[in-house]
Biopython code that builds the backbone (N, CA, C, O; Angstrom):
import numpy as np
from Bio.PDB.StructureBuilder import StructureBuilder

atoms = [
    (1, "UNK", "N", (198.632, 125.601, 161.441)),
    (1, "UNK", "CA", (199.492, 124.693, 160.715)),
    (1, "UNK", "C", (198.647, 123.545, 160.173)),
    (1, "UNK", "O", (197.834, 122.975, 160.901)),
    (2, "UNK", "N", (198.829, 123.212, 158.931)),
    (2, "UNK", "CA", (197.990, 122.183, 158.306)),
    (2, "UNK", "C", (198.024, 120.839, 159.019)),
    (2, "UNK", "O", (197.020, 120.128, 159.042)),
    (3, "UNK", "N", (199.156, 120.485, 159.595)),
    (3, "UNK", "CA", (199.239, 119.168, 160.234)),
    (3, "UNK", "C", (198.358, 119.054, 161.480)),
    (3, "UNK", "O", (198.120, 117.949, 161.969)),
    (4, "UNK", "N", (197.878, 120.176, 161.993)),
    (4, "UNK", "CA", (197.001, 120.163, 163.167)),
    (4, "UNK", "C", (195.538, 120.414, 162.813)),
    (4, "UNK", "O", (194.698, 120.504, 163.709)),
    (5, "UNK", "N", (195.221, 120.529, 161.539)),
    (5, "UNK", "CA", (193.858, 120.853, 161.135)),
    (5, "UNK", "C", (192.857, 119.802, 161.601)),
    (5, "UNK", "O", (191.746, 120.153, 162.000)),
    (6, "UNK", "N", (193.221, 118.526, 161.559)),
    (6, "UNK", "CA", (192.294, 117.479, 162.021)),
    (6, "UNK", "C", (191.947, 117.676, 163.492)),
    (6, "UNK", "O", (190.794, 117.501, 163.887)),
    (7, "UNK", "N", (192.936, 118.037, 164.304)),
    (7, "UNK", "CA", (192.676, 118.312, 165.724)),
    (7, "UNK", "C", (191.772, 119.527, 165.882)),
    (7, "UNK", "O", (190.824, 119.497, 166.666)),
    (8, "UNK", "N", (192.058, 120.591, 165.146)),
    (8, "UNK", "CA", (191.229, 121.806, 165.207)),
    (8, "UNK", "C", (189.783, 121.490, 164.808)),
    (8, "UNK", "O", (188.848, 121.978, 165.443)),
    (9, "UNK", "N", (189.594, 120.683, 163.766)),
    (9, "UNK", "CA", (188.251, 120.315, 163.319)),
    (9, "UNK", "C", (187.515, 119.499, 164.377)),
    (9, "UNK", "O", (186.301, 119.632, 164.526)),
    (10, "UNK", "N", (188.234, 118.660, 165.108)),
    (10, "UNK", "CA", (187.619, 117.848, 166.166)),
    (10, "UNK", "C", (187.212, 118.708, 167.362)),
    (10, "UNK", "O", (186.189, 118.449, 167.996)),
    (11, "UNK", "N", (188.011, 119.730, 167.670)),
    (11, "UNK", "CA", (187.743, 120.603, 168.809)),
    (11, "UNK", "C", (186.635, 121.613, 168.506)),
    (11, "UNK", "O", (185.867, 121.972, 169.399)),
    (12, "UNK", "N", (186.547, 122.066, 167.280)),
    (12, "UNK", "CA", (185.641, 123.156, 166.903)),
    (12, "UNK", "C", (184.192, 122.967, 167.357)),
    (12, "UNK", "O", (183.595, 123.932, 167.834)),
    (13, "UNK", "N", (183.597, 121.781, 167.235)),
    (13, "UNK", "CA", (182.187, 121.659, 167.628)),
    (13, "UNK", "C", (181.956, 121.543, 169.137)),
    (13, "UNK", "O", (180.807, 121.489, 169.574)),
    (14, "UNK", "N", (183.002, 121.504, 169.924)),
    (14, "UNK", "CA", (182.830, 121.388, 171.372)),
    (14, "UNK", "C", (182.207, 122.652, 171.938)),
    (14, "UNK", "O", (182.369, 123.724, 171.355)),
    (15, "UNK", "N", (181.499, 122.559, 173.059)),
    (15, "UNK", "CA", (180.857, 123.745, 173.636)),
    (15, "UNK", "C", (181.883, 124.764, 174.130)),
    (15, "UNK", "O", (183.051, 124.450, 174.358)),
    (16, "UNK", "N", (181.401, 125.987, 174.284)),
    (16, "UNK", "CA", (182.241, 127.042, 174.839)),
    (16, "UNK", "C", (182.639, 126.681, 176.266)),
    (16, "UNK", "O", (181.950, 125.919, 176.945)),
    (17, "UNK", "N", (183.751, 127.236, 176.702)),
    (17, "UNK", "CA", (184.230, 127.015, 178.061)),
    (17, "UNK", "C", (183.775, 128.191, 178.908)),
    (17, "UNK", "O", (184.202, 129.325, 178.687)),
    (18, "UNK", "N", (182.918, 127.927, 179.870)),
    (18, "UNK", "CA", (182.270, 128.957, 180.678)),
    (18, "UNK", "C", (183.061, 129.202, 181.957)),
    (18, "UNK", "O", (182.623, 128.831, 183.046)),
    (19, "UNK", "N", (184.209, 129.817, 181.823)),
    (19, "UNK", "CA", (185.047, 130.136, 182.981)),
    (19, "UNK", "C", (185.821, 131.411, 182.665)),
    (19, "UNK", "O", (186.197, 131.638, 181.516)),
    (20, "UNK", "N", (186.060, 132.240, 183.674)),
    (20, "UNK", "CA", (186.904, 133.416, 183.425)),
    (20, "UNK", "C", (188.252, 132.975, 182.851)),
    (20, "UNK", "O", (188.901, 132.075, 183.383)),
    (21, "UNK", "N", (188.655, 133.613, 181.777)),
    (21, "UNK", "CA", (189.832, 133.159, 181.041)),
    (21, "UNK", "C", (190.691, 134.335, 180.604)),
    (21, "UNK", "O", (190.180, 135.382, 180.206)),
    (22, "UNK", "N", (191.985, 134.148, 180.685)),
    (22, "UNK", "CA", (192.935, 135.070, 180.073)),
    (22, "UNK", "C", (193.774, 134.240, 179.118)),
    (22, "UNK", "O", (194.437, 133.288, 179.530)),
    (23, "UNK", "N", (193.744, 134.599, 177.848)),
    (23, "UNK", "CA", (194.584, 133.929, 176.857)),
    (23, "UNK", "C", (195.965, 134.575, 176.904)),
    (23, "UNK", "O", (196.084, 135.797, 176.999)),
    (24, "UNK", "N", (196.987, 133.764, 176.839)),
    (24, "UNK", "CA", (198.362, 134.266, 176.787)),
    (24, "UNK", "C", (198.964, 133.784, 175.473)),
    (24, "UNK", "O", (199.099, 132.583, 175.241)),
    (25, "UNK", "N", (199.318, 134.728, 174.624)),
    (25, "UNK", "CA", (199.853, 134.404, 173.310)),
    (25, "UNK", "C", (201.300, 134.855, 173.197)),
    (25, "UNK", "O", (201.665, 135.940, 173.647)),
    (26, "UNK", "N", (202.115, 134.006, 172.589)),
    (26, "UNK", "CA", (203.523, 134.323, 172.355)),
    (26, "UNK", "C", (203.671, 134.887, 170.944)),
    (26, "UNK", "O", (203.396, 134.195, 169.964)),
    (27, "UNK", "N", (204.099, 136.125, 170.843)),
    (27, "UNK", "CA", (204.200, 136.781, 169.539)),
    (27, "UNK", "C", (205.369, 136.279, 168.699)),
    (27, "UNK", "O", (205.337, 136.373, 167.472)),
    (28, "UNK", "N", (206.386, 135.754, 169.342)),
    (28, "UNK", "CA", (207.559, 135.282, 168.611)),
    (28, "UNK", "C", (207.666, 133.762, 168.609)),
    (28, "UNK", "O", (208.763, 133.212, 168.503)),
    (29, "UNK", "N", (206.530, 133.086, 168.727)),
    (29, "UNK", "CA", (206.484, 131.633, 168.716)),
    (29, "UNK", "C", (206.832, 131.145, 167.310)),
    (29, "UNK", "O", (206.141, 131.481, 166.348)),
    (30, "UNK", "N", (207.870, 130.376, 167.189)),
    (30, "UNK", "CA", (208.273, 129.864, 165.892)),
    (30, "UNK", "C", (207.415, 128.722, 165.390)),
    (30, "UNK", "O", (207.565, 128.300, 164.244)),
    (31, "UNK", "N", (206.512, 128.207, 166.229)),
    (31, "UNK", "CA", (205.673, 127.078, 165.830)),
    (31, "UNK", "C", (204.335, 127.499, 165.252)),
    (31, "UNK", "O", (203.829, 126.866, 164.326)),
    (32, "UNK", "N", (203.751, 128.577, 165.801)),
    (32, "UNK", "CA", (202.459, 129.031, 165.286)),
    (32, "UNK", "C", (202.233, 130.486, 165.664)),
    (32, "UNK", "O", (202.748, 130.979, 166.667)),
    (33, "UNK", "N", (201.459, 131.150, 164.841)),
    (33, "UNK", "CA", (201.098, 132.544, 165.109)),
    (33, "UNK", "C", (199.979, 132.584, 166.138)),
    (33, "UNK", "O", (199.192, 131.642, 166.224)),
    (34, "UNK", "N", (199.891, 133.663, 166.925)),
    (34, "UNK", "CA", (198.801, 133.761, 167.892)),
    (34, "UNK", "C", (197.447, 133.843, 167.185)),
    (34, "UNK", "O", (197.326, 134.408, 166.099)),
    (35, "UNK", "N", (196.451, 133.272, 167.824)),
    (35, "UNK", "CA", (195.089, 133.367, 167.293)),
    (35, "UNK", "C", (194.561, 134.782, 167.532)),
    (35, "UNK", "O", (194.966, 135.440, 168.490)),
    (36, "UNK", "N", (193.673, 135.246, 166.680)),
    (36, "UNK", "CA", (193.051, 136.556, 166.912)),
    (36, "UNK", "C", (192.218, 136.537, 168.196)),
    (36, "UNK", "O", (191.672, 135.503, 168.581)),
    (37, "UNK", "N", (192.132, 137.682, 168.841)),
    (37, "UNK", "CA", (191.351, 137.788, 170.072)),
    (37, "UNK", "C", (189.916, 137.319, 169.856)),
    (37, "UNK", "O", (189.341, 136.668, 170.729)),
    (38, "UNK", "N", (189.341, 137.634, 168.725)),
    (38, "UNK", "CA", (187.955, 137.229, 168.444)),
    (38, "UNK", "C", (187.805, 135.705, 168.456)),
    (38, "UNK", "O", (186.761, 135.190, 168.856)),
    (39, "UNK", "N", (188.814, 135.001, 168.031)),
    (39, "UNK", "CA", (188.758, 133.535, 168.045)),
    (39, "UNK", "C", (188.785, 133.002, 169.477)),
    (39, "UNK", "O", (188.073, 132.050, 169.796)),
    (40, "UNK", "N", (189.595, 133.607, 170.336)),
    (40, "UNK", "CA", (189.585, 133.229, 171.749)),
    (40, "UNK", "C", (188.220, 133.543, 172.369)),
    (40, "UNK", "O", (187.669, 132.726, 173.107)),
    (41, "UNK", "N", (187.683, 134.715, 172.071)),
    (41, "UNK", "CA", (186.399, 135.129, 172.650)),
    (41, "UNK", "C", (185.261, 134.206, 172.227)),
    (41, "UNK", "O", (184.314, 134.005, 172.988)),
    (42, "UNK", "N", (185.340, 133.645, 171.027)),
    (42, "UNK", "CA", (184.304, 132.717, 170.577)),
    (42, "UNK", "C", (184.320, 131.429, 171.394)),
    (42, "UNK", "O", (183.271, 130.827, 171.621)),
    (43, "UNK", "N", (185.483, 131.009, 171.831)),
    (43, "UNK", "CA", (185.609, 129.771, 172.608)),
    (43, "UNK", "C", (185.406, 130.017, 174.102)),
    (43, "UNK", "O", (184.886, 129.160, 174.815)),
    (44, "UNK", "N", (185.824, 131.203, 174.570)),
    (44, "UNK", "CA", (185.761, 131.563, 175.987)),
    (44, "UNK", "C", (184.920, 132.840, 176.147)),
    (44, "UNK", "O", (185.473, 133.937, 176.079)),
    (45, "UNK", "N", (183.607, 132.727, 176.355)),
    (45, "UNK", "CA", (182.757, 133.917, 176.413)),
    (45, "UNK", "C", (183.069, 134.857, 177.585)),
    (45, "UNK", "O", (182.702, 136.031, 177.541)),
    (46, "UNK", "N", (183.733, 134.363, 178.622)),
    (46, "UNK", "CA", (184.131, 135.221, 179.741)),
    (46, "UNK", "C", (185.619, 135.548, 179.631)),
    (46, "UNK", "O", (186.351, 135.488, 180.619)),
    (47, "UNK", "N", (186.061, 135.894, 178.412)),
    (47, "UNK", "CA", (187.457, 136.238, 178.175)),
    (47, "UNK", "C", (187.747, 137.582, 178.839)),
    (47, "UNK", "O", (187.155, 138.602, 178.483)),
    (48, "UNK", "N", (188.647, 137.573, 179.787)),
    (48, "UNK", "CA", (189.020, 138.781, 180.521)),
    (48, "UNK", "C", (190.021, 139.600, 179.719)),
    (48, "UNK", "O", (189.930, 140.826, 179.664)),
    (49, "UNK", "N", (190.981, 138.911, 179.096)),
    (49, "UNK", "CA", (192.026, 139.620, 178.367)),
    (49, "UNK", "C", (192.723, 138.636, 177.433)),
    (49, "UNK", "O", (192.662, 137.420, 177.618)),
    (50, "UNK", "N", (193.377, 139.191, 176.440)),
    (50, "UNK", "CA", (194.227, 138.410, 175.537)),
    (50, "UNK", "C", (195.610, 139.038, 175.637)),
    (50, "UNK", "O", (195.917, 140.004, 174.938)),
    (51, "UNK", "N", (196.432, 138.487, 176.502)),
    (51, "UNK", "CA", (197.767, 139.021, 176.757)),
    (51, "UNK", "C", (198.697, 138.523, 175.660)),
    (51, "UNK", "O", (198.778, 137.324, 175.394)),
    (52, "UNK", "N", (199.389, 139.448, 175.034)),
    (52, "UNK", "CA", (200.325, 139.101, 173.956)),
    (52, "UNK", "C", (201.717, 139.511, 174.370)),
    (52, "UNK", "O", (201.999, 140.691, 174.576)),
    (53, "UNK", "N", (202.582, 138.526, 174.489)),
    (53, "UNK", "CA", (203.935, 138.759, 174.977)),
    (53, "UNK", "C", (204.953, 138.562, 173.855)),
    (53, "UNK", "O", (204.813, 137.652, 173.038)),
    (54, "UNK", "N", (205.959, 139.402, 173.818)),
    (54, "UNK", "CA", (207.023, 139.303, 172.823)),
    (54, "UNK", "C", (208.043, 138.269, 173.306)),
    (54, "UNK", "O", (209.166, 138.602, 173.685)),
    (55, "UNK", "N", (207.607, 136.988, 173.278)),
    (55, "UNK", "CA", (208.447, 135.862, 173.696)),
    (55, "UNK", "C", (208.250, 134.724, 172.704)),
    (55, "UNK", "O", (207.423, 134.814, 171.796)),
    (56, "UNK", "N", (209.013, 133.655, 172.886)),
    (56, "UNK", "CA", (208.902, 132.477, 172.037)),
    (56, "UNK", "C", (207.781, 131.552, 172.480)),
    (56, "UNK", "O", (206.738, 132.013, 172.942)),
    (57, "UNK", "N", (207.990, 130.262, 172.342)),
    (57, "UNK", "CA", (206.941, 129.257, 172.520)),
    (57, "UNK", "C", (206.530, 129.004, 173.969)),
    (57, "UNK", "O", (205.494, 128.378, 174.193)),
    (58, "UNK", "N", (207.289, 129.458, 174.956)),
    (58, "UNK", "CA", (207.025, 129.096, 176.347)),
    (58, "UNK", "C", (206.899, 130.344, 177.236)),
    (58, "UNK", "O", (207.824, 130.650, 177.989)),
    (59, "UNK", "N", (205.767, 131.073, 177.162)),
    (59, "UNK", "CA", (205.618, 132.302, 177.953)),
    (59, "UNK", "C", (205.841, 132.137, 179.454)),
    (59, "UNK", "O", (206.456, 133.019, 180.053)),
    (60, "UNK", "N", (205.373, 131.049, 180.108)),
    (60, "UNK", "CA", (205.608, 130.954, 181.552)),
    (60, "UNK", "C", (207.091, 130.950, 181.928)),
    (60, "UNK", "O", (207.474, 131.467, 182.978)),
    (61, "UNK", "N", (207.912, 130.369, 181.071)),
    (61, "UNK", "CA", (209.344, 130.315, 181.360)),
    (61, "UNK", "C", (210.064, 131.576, 180.870)),
    (61, "UNK", "O", (210.987, 132.059, 181.525)),
    (62, "UNK", "N", (209.643, 132.105, 179.721)),
    (62, "UNK", "CA", (210.348, 133.233, 179.122)),
    (62, "UNK", "C", (209.931, 134.585, 179.696)),
    (62, "UNK", "O", (210.705, 135.542, 179.663)),
    (63, "UNK", "N", (208.720, 134.662, 180.217)),
    (63, "UNK", "CA", (208.228, 135.912, 180.822)),
    (63, "UNK", "C", (207.432, 135.575, 182.081)),
    (63, "UNK", "O", (206.229, 135.831, 182.140)),
    (64, "UNK", "N", (208.097, 135.001, 183.089)),
    (64, "UNK", "CA", (207.354, 134.520, 184.258)),
    (64, "UNK", "C", (206.581, 135.613, 184.983)),
    (64, "UNK", "O", (205.479, 135.358, 185.469)),
    (65, "UNK", "N", (207.122, 136.811, 185.067)),
    (65, "UNK", "CA", (206.418, 137.891, 185.760)),
    (65, "UNK", "C", (205.135, 138.277, 185.055)),
    (65, "UNK", "O", (204.089, 138.398, 185.694)),
    (66, "UNK", "N", (205.199, 138.473, 183.748)),
    (66, "UNK", "CA", (204.000, 138.838, 182.975)),
    (66, "UNK", "C", (202.976, 137.714, 182.995)),
    (66, "UNK", "O", (201.774, 137.966, 183.077)),
    (67, "UNK", "N", (203.445, 136.482, 182.922)),
    (67, "UNK", "CA", (202.532, 135.346, 182.974)),
    (67, "UNK", "C", (201.843, 135.273, 184.338)),
    (67, "UNK", "O", (200.630, 135.078, 184.412)),
    (68, "UNK", "N", (202.608, 135.427, 185.405)),
    (68, "UNK", "CA", (202.037, 135.404, 186.759)),
    (68, "UNK", "C", (201.049, 136.543, 186.962)),
    (68, "UNK", "O", (200.019, 136.360, 187.611)),
    (69, "UNK", "N", (201.350, 137.716, 186.416)),
    (69, "UNK", "CA", (200.414, 138.841, 186.518)),
    (69, "UNK", "C", (199.080, 138.498, 185.850)),
    (69, "UNK", "O", (198.019, 138.838, 186.375)),
    (70, "UNK", "N", (199.127, 137.830, 184.700)),
    (70, "UNK", "CA", (197.897, 137.438, 184.010)),
    (70, "UNK", "C", (197.095, 136.453, 184.854)),
    (70, "UNK", "O", (195.879, 136.593, 184.986)),
    (71, "UNK", "N", (197.767, 135.464, 185.420)),
    (71, "UNK", "CA", (197.089, 134.478, 186.266)),
    (71, "UNK", "C", (196.483, 135.165, 187.491)),
    (71, "UNK", "O", (195.367, 134.839, 187.896)),
    (72, "UNK", "N", (197.206, 136.102, 188.074)),
    (72, "UNK", "CA", (196.701, 136.815, 189.254)),
    (72, "UNK", "C", (195.448, 137.615, 188.925)),
    (72, "UNK", "O", (194.568, 137.752, 189.775)),
    (73, "UNK", "N", (195.349, 138.142, 187.713)),
    (73, "UNK", "CA", (194.155, 138.906, 187.345)),
    (73, "UNK", "C", (192.927, 138.016, 187.341)),
    (73, "UNK", "O", (191.844, 138.473, 187.708)),
    (74, "UNK", "N", (193.058, 136.770, 186.942)),
    (74, "UNK", "CA", (191.914, 135.842, 187.016)),
    (74, "UNK", "C", (191.565, 135.604, 188.469)),
    (74, "UNK", "O", (190.393, 135.651, 188.845)),
    (75, "UNK", "N", (192.570, 135.349, 189.288)),
    (75, "UNK", "CA", (192.328, 135.053, 190.708)),
    (75, "UNK", "C", (191.556, 136.186, 191.366)),
    (75, "UNK", "O", (190.588, 135.940, 192.085)),
    (76, "UNK", "N", (191.967, 137.404, 191.130)),
    (76, "UNK", "CA", (191.302, 138.536, 191.764)),
    (76, "UNK", "C", (189.927, 138.786, 191.140)),
    (76, "UNK", "O", (189.029, 139.294, 191.812)),
    (77, "UNK", "N", (189.758, 138.446, 189.898)),
    (77, "UNK", "CA", (188.472, 138.637, 189.225)),
    (77, "UNK", "C", (187.403, 137.736, 189.809)),
    (77, "UNK", "O", (186.257, 138.155, 189.973)),
    (78, "UNK", "N", (187.770, 136.495, 190.125)),
    (78, "UNK", "CA", (186.776, 135.544, 190.623)),
    (78, "UNK", "C", (186.741, 135.501, 192.147)),
    (78, "UNK", "O", (185.951, 134.752, 192.721)),
    (79, "UNK", "N", (187.578, 136.285, 192.806)),
    (79, "UNK", "CA", (187.536, 136.394, 194.248)),
    (79, "UNK", "C", (188.130, 135.220, 194.994)),
    (79, "UNK", "O", (187.763, 134.968, 196.142)),
    (80, "UNK", "N", (189.037, 134.500, 194.366)),
    (80, "UNK", "CA", (189.646, 133.339, 195.031)),
    (80, "UNK", "C", (190.607, 133.776, 196.109)),
    (80, "UNK", "O", (191.212, 132.936, 196.774)),
]
sb = StructureBuilder()
sb.init_structure("model")
sb.init_model(0)
sb.init_chain("A")
sb.init_seg("    ")
for serial, (resi, resn, name, xyz) in enumerate(atoms, 1):
    if name == "N":
        sb.init_residue(resn, " ", resi, " ")
    sb.init_atom(name, np.array(xyz, "f"), 0.0, 1.0, " ", f" {name:<3s}", serial, name[0])
structure = sb.get_structure()
């Protein structure tokens, strides 16, 4: 969305985040379209998965089971 471009430009030069990551994207979000997996992978080099859920803007509330499953995959991946 154009109104957030200044924020995106400010974030872009920041270093990659070096932590196991699962991106959770809402496919039916009325505010913004999900970013491509490649864009997540560029920011998070240890991207485990890009979970795409057929929900609106709030995946943890709209699909709590699928969201919890994604979080659990990180936990088991890093041995916590």
